[in-house]
A tleap script that builds the chain and sets N, CA, C and O, in Angstrom:
source leaprc.protein.ff14SB
mol = sequence {
  NALA MET LYS LEU PHE THR ALA ILE ARG ASP
  ALA LEU ILE THR ARG LEU ARG ASN LEU PRO
  TRP MET ASN GLU GLU THR GLN ASN MET ALA
  GLN ASP LYS VAL ALA GLN LEU GLN VAL GLU
  MET GLY ALA SER GLU TRP ALA LEU LYS PRO
  GLU LEU ALA CARG
}
set mol.1.N position { -10.876 7.569 -11.860 }
set mol.1.CA position { -9.144 7.197 -11.257 }
set mol.1.C position { -9.198 6.086 -10.738 }
set mol.1.O position { -8.331 5.244 -10.972 }
set mol.2.N position { -9.987 5.909 -10.118 }
set mol.2.CA position { -9.966 5.213 -9.340 }
set mol.2.C position { -11.080 4.061 -9.576 }
set mol.2.O position { -10.508 3.099 -9.063 }
set mol.3.N position { -11.800 3.783 -9.846 }
set mol.3.CA position { -12.412 3.267 -11.220 }
set mol.3.C position { -11.031 1.873 -11.854 }
set mol.3.O position { -10.892 0.682 -11.573 }
set mol.4.N position { -10.174 2.929 -12.881 }
set mol.4.CA position { -9.651 2.116 -13.050 }
set mol.4.C position { -8.782 1.416 -12.252 }
set mol.4.O position { -8.957 0.257 -11.879 }
set mol.5.N position { -8.039 1.972 -12.043 }
set mol.5.CA position { -7.104 1.037 -10.813 }
set mol.5.C position { -8.413 -0.218 -10.815 }
set mol.5.O position { -8.460 -1.302 -11.397 }
set mol.6.N position { -9.086 0.248 -10.195 }
set mol.6.CA position { -10.126 -0.915 -9.785 }
set mol.6.C position { -10.277 -2.042 -10.550 }
set mol.6.O position { -10.437 -3.151 -10.040 }
set mol.7.N position { -10.238 -1.833 -11.838 }
set mol.7.CA position { -10.493 -2.594 -12.419 }
set mol.7.C position { -9.645 -3.576 -13.412 }
set mol.7.O position { -9.916 -4.602 -14.036 }
set mol.8.N position { -7.903 -2.346 -13.174 }
set mol.8.CA position { -6.652 -3.698 -13.350 }
set mol.8.C position { -6.364 -4.258 -12.532 }
set mol.8.O position { -5.535 -5.167 -12.533 }
set mol.9.N position { -7.285 -3.651 -11.189 }
set mol.9.CA position { -5.979 -4.953 -9.838 }
set mol.9.C position { -7.170 -5.905 -9.527 }
set mol.9.O position { -7.122 -6.885 -8.784 }
set mol.10.N position { -8.424 -5.375 -10.336 }
set mol.10.CA position { -9.476 -6.458 -9.883 }
set mol.10.C position { -8.708 -8.374 -11.681 }
set mol.10.O position { -8.530 -9.585 -11.550 }
set mol.11.N position { -8.579 -7.407 -12.899 }
set mol.11.CA position { -7.985 -8.206 -13.658 }
set mol.11.C position { -6.391 -8.771 -13.386 }
set mol.11.O position { -5.803 -9.661 -14.000 }
set mol.12.N position { -5.997 -8.095 -12.466 }
set mol.12.CA position { -4.681 -8.685 -12.326 }
set mol.12.C position { -4.669 -9.992 -11.473 }
set mol.12.O position { -3.857 -10.911 -11.582 }
set mol.13.N position { -5.918 -9.891 -10.439 }
set mol.13.CA position { -6.261 -11.141 -9.726 }
set mol.13.C position { -6.931 -12.799 -10.640 }
set mol.13.O position { -6.725 -14.013 -10.630 }
set mol.14.N position { -7.899 -11.663 -11.403 }
set mol.14.CA position { -8.340 -12.603 -12.481 }
set mol.14.C position { -7.075 -13.412 -13.215 }
set mol.14.O position { -6.694 -14.545 -12.920 }
set mol.15.N position { -6.702 -12.822 -13.914 }
set mol.15.CA position { -5.172 -13.226 -14.155 }
set mol.15.C position { -4.271 -14.222 -12.939 }
set mol.15.O position { -3.804 -15.300 -13.307 }
set mol.16.N position { -4.133 -13.858 -11.835 }
set mol.16.CA position { -3.426 -14.692 -11.209 }
set mol.16.C position { -4.032 -16.817 -10.610 }
set mol.16.O position { -3.507 -17.886 -10.298 }
set mol.17.N position { -5.405 -16.194 -10.806 }
set mol.17.CA position { -6.265 -17.540 -10.884 }
set mol.17.C position { -6.136 -18.388 -11.857 }
set mol.17.O position { -6.112 -19.602 -11.652 }
set mol.18.N position { -6.062 -17.989 -12.737 }
set mol.18.CA position { -5.925 -18.877 -13.931 }
set mol.18.C position { -4.553 -19.460 -14.723 }
set mol.18.O position { -4.416 -20.246 -15.661 }
set mol.19.N position { -3.264 -18.422 -13.596 }
set mol.19.CA position { -1.908 -19.206 -14.667 }
set mol.19.C position { -1.582 -20.740 -14.051 }
set mol.19.O position { -1.777 -21.164 -12.912 }
set mol.20.N position { -1.185 -21.207 -14.871 }
set mol.20.CA position { -1.140 -22.614 -14.813 }
set mol.20.C position { 0.004 -23.199 -14.313 }
set mol.20.O position { 0.343 -24.220 -13.714 }
set mol.21.N position { 0.242 -22.692 -14.542 }
set mol.21.CA position { 2.785 -22.804 -13.133 }
set mol.21.C position { 2.540 -22.964 -12.040 }
set mol.21.O position { 2.795 -23.967 -11.375 }
set mol.22.N position { 1.727 -21.481 -11.520 }
set mol.22.CA position { 1.499 -21.007 -10.221 }
set mol.22.C position { 0.607 -21.834 -9.091 }
set mol.22.O position { -0.623 -21.839 -9.123 }
set mol.23.N position { 1.595 -22.718 -7.822 }
set mol.23.CA position { 0.800 -23.937 -7.227 }
set mol.23.C position { -1.118 -22.521 -6.598 }
set mol.23.O position { -1.747 -21.874 -7.435 }
set mol.24.N position { -1.372 -22.526 -5.415 }
set mol.24.CA position { -2.716 -22.776 -5.194 }
set mol.24.C position { -2.103 -21.714 -3.979 }
set mol.24.O position { -2.638 -20.616 -3.830 }
set mol.25.N position { -1.458 -21.947 -3.507 }
set mol.25.CA position { -0.935 -21.639 -2.382 }
set mol.25.C position { -0.111 -20.527 -2.649 }
set mol.25.O position { -0.288 -19.510 -1.978 }
set mol.26.N position { 0.779 -20.556 -3.538 }
set mol.26.CA position { 1.915 -19.120 -4.129 }
set mol.26.C position { -0.431 -18.293 -4.829 }
set mol.26.O position { -1.218 -17.410 -4.486 }
set mol.27.N position { -0.412 -18.566 -5.076 }
set mol.27.CA position { -1.739 -17.834 -6.339 }
set mol.27.C position { -2.548 -16.718 -5.492 }
set mol.27.O position { -3.251 -15.766 -5.831 }
set mol.28.N position { -2.078 -17.331 -4.036 }
set mol.28.CA position { -3.708 -17.146 -3.207 }
set mol.28.C position { -2.707 -16.189 -2.325 }
set mol.28.O position { -3.242 -15.110 -2.071 }
set mol.29.N position { -1.095 -16.362 -1.686 }
set mol.29.CA position { -0.915 -15.535 -1.726 }
set mol.29.C position { -0.048 -13.932 -2.821 }
set mol.29.O position { 0.194 -12.777 -2.473 }
set mol.30.N position { 0.162 -14.619 -4.073 }
set mol.30.CA position { 0.067 -12.852 -5.101 }
set mol.30.C position { -1.964 -12.500 -4.856 }
set mol.30.O position { -2.192 -11.312 -4.627 }
set mol.31.N position { -2.734 -13.057 -4.885 }
set mol.31.CA position { -4.173 -12.448 -5.168 }
set mol.31.C position { -4.121 -11.339 -3.636 }
set mol.31.O position { -4.579 -10.218 -3.416 }
set mol.32.N position { -3.376 -12.262 -2.857 }
set mol.32.CA position { -3.623 -10.961 -1.513 }
set mol.32.C position { -2.521 -10.093 -1.146 }
set mol.32.O position { -2.554 -9.224 -0.274 }
set mol.33.N position { -1.496 -10.419 -1.921 }
set mol.33.CA position { -0.864 -8.874 -2.098 }
set mol.33.C position { -1.683 -7.870 -3.363 }
set mol.33.O position { -2.300 -6.823 -3.166 }
set mol.34.N position { -1.529 -8.339 -4.235 }
set mol.34.CA position { -2.898 -7.154 -4.903 }
set mol.34.C position { -4.265 -6.831 -4.459 }
set mol.34.O position { -4.841 -5.835 -4.897 }
set mol.35.N position { -4.931 -7.811 -3.415 }
set mol.35.CA position { -6.016 -7.154 -2.993 }
set mol.35.C position { -4.922 -5.544 -2.153 }
set mol.35.O position { -4.948 -4.369 -2.519 }
set mol.36.N position { -4.219 -6.088 -1.166 }
set mol.36.CA position { -3.679 -4.885 -0.439 }
set mol.36.C position { -3.048 -3.899 -0.908 }
set mol.36.O position { -2.348 -3.326 -0.072 }
set mol.37.N position { -3.031 -3.490 -1.917 }
set mol.37.CA position { -2.179 -2.323 -2.763 }
set mol.37.C position { -3.077 -1.221 -3.199 }
set mol.37.O position { -4.086 -1.207 -3.904 }
set mol.38.N position { -2.289 -0.139 -2.457 }
set mol.38.CA position { -3.625 1.307 -2.255 }
set mol.38.C position { -3.233 2.605 -3.454 }
set mol.38.O position { -2.198 3.009 -3.983 }
set mol.39.N position { -3.889 2.765 -3.483 }
set mol.39.CA position { -3.466 4.429 -5.014 }
set mol.39.C position { -3.422 5.552 -4.139 }
set mol.39.O position { -3.898 5.554 -3.003 }
set mol.40.N position { -2.858 6.483 -4.674 }
set mol.40.CA position { -2.870 7.747 -3.746 }
set mol.40.C position { -3.063 8.470 -4.662 }
set mol.40.O position { -2.037 8.483 -5.342 }
set mol.41.N position { -4.029 9.276 -5.199 }
set mol.41.CA position { -4.390 10.074 -6.265 }
set mol.41.C position { -4.568 11.236 -5.809 }
set mol.41.O position { -4.744 11.422 -4.605 }
set mol.42.N position { -4.555 12.108 -6.600 }
set mol.42.CA position { -3.737 13.683 -7.259 }
set mol.42.C position { -2.806 14.471 -6.651 }
set mol.42.O position { -1.770 13.812 -6.553 }
set mol.43.N position { -2.652 15.761 -6.113 }
set mol.43.CA position { -0.820 16.028 -6.213 }
set mol.43.C position { -0.721 15.708 -4.591 }
set mol.43.O position { -1.460 15.287 -3.701 }
set mol.44.N position { 0.959 16.272 -4.787 }
set mol.44.CA position { 1.381 15.792 -3.965 }
set mol.44.C position { 0.796 16.388 -2.126 }
set mol.44.O position { -0.261 16.863 -1.712 }
set mol.45.N position { 2.004 16.068 -1.519 }
set mol.45.CA position { 1.492 17.778 -1.100 }
set mol.45.C position { 1.936 18.979 -0.424 }
set mol.45.O position { 1.357 19.879 0.184 }
set mol.46.N position { 3.536 18.635 -0.813 }
set mol.46.CA position { 4.545 19.685 -1.406 }
set mol.46.C position { 4.211 20.493 -2.537 }
set mol.46.O position { 4.839 21.536 -2.720 }
set mol.47.N position { 3.215 20.111 -3.391 }
set mol.47.CA position { 3.260 20.707 -4.451 }
set mol.47.C position { 1.046 21.133 -4.030 }
set mol.47.O position { 0.292 21.794 -4.744 }
set mol.48.N position { 0.889 20.804 -3.404 }
set mol.48.CA position { -0.292 22.362 -2.731 }
set mol.48.C position { 0.087 23.365 -2.099 }
set mol.48.O position { -0.464 24.458 -2.222 }
set mol.49.N position { 1.623 23.027 -0.911 }
set mol.49.CA position { 2.173 24.027 0.047 }
set mol.49.C position { 3.708 24.446 -0.728 }
set mol.49.O position { 4.804 23.886 -0.743 }
set mol.50.N position { 3.176 25.721 -1.353 }
set mol.50.CA position { 5.085 25.893 -1.421 }
set mol.50.C position { 6.266 26.083 -0.001 }
set mol.50.O position { 7.405 25.818 0.384 }
set mol.51.N position { 5.563 26.447 0.197 }
set mol.51.CA position { 6.486 25.910 1.890 }
set mol.51.C position { 7.331 24.755 2.188 }
set mol.51.O position { 8.475 24.765 2.643 }
set mol.52.N position { 6.451 23.555 1.800 }
set mol.52.CA position { 7.234 22.551 1.350 }
set mol.52.C position { 8.193 21.924 0.437 }
set mol.52.O position { 8.893 20.912 0.449 }
set mol.53.N position { 7.882 23.249 -0.642 }
set mol.53.CA position { 9.128 22.203 -1.325 }
set mol.53.C position { 10.985 22.638 -1.163 }
set mol.53.O position { 12.153 22.274 -1.297 }
set mol.54.N position { 10.445 23.239 -0.941 }
set mol.54.CA position { 12.416 24.184 0.012 }
set mol.54.C position { 13.357 22.653 0.454 }
set mol.54.O position { 14.464 22.741 0.986 }
savepdb mol mol.pdb
quit
C-alpha cells in the first residue's frame, strides 16, 4: 500500500511540474505541500482496543 501512495504522490508532483498555467513559484509551493503528505495505514487505535471505542 505504501508503494501505491508513493507512486501517486510522485505522479502528482510530476504533473504539477508540467502545468503550463501555473507559475514556477506556485508550482514549487504545491510540490512542497504534496511532498509533505503523510499517510497512516492500518487500523485505528480504537479499533484495536475495544475499551477506547466507548
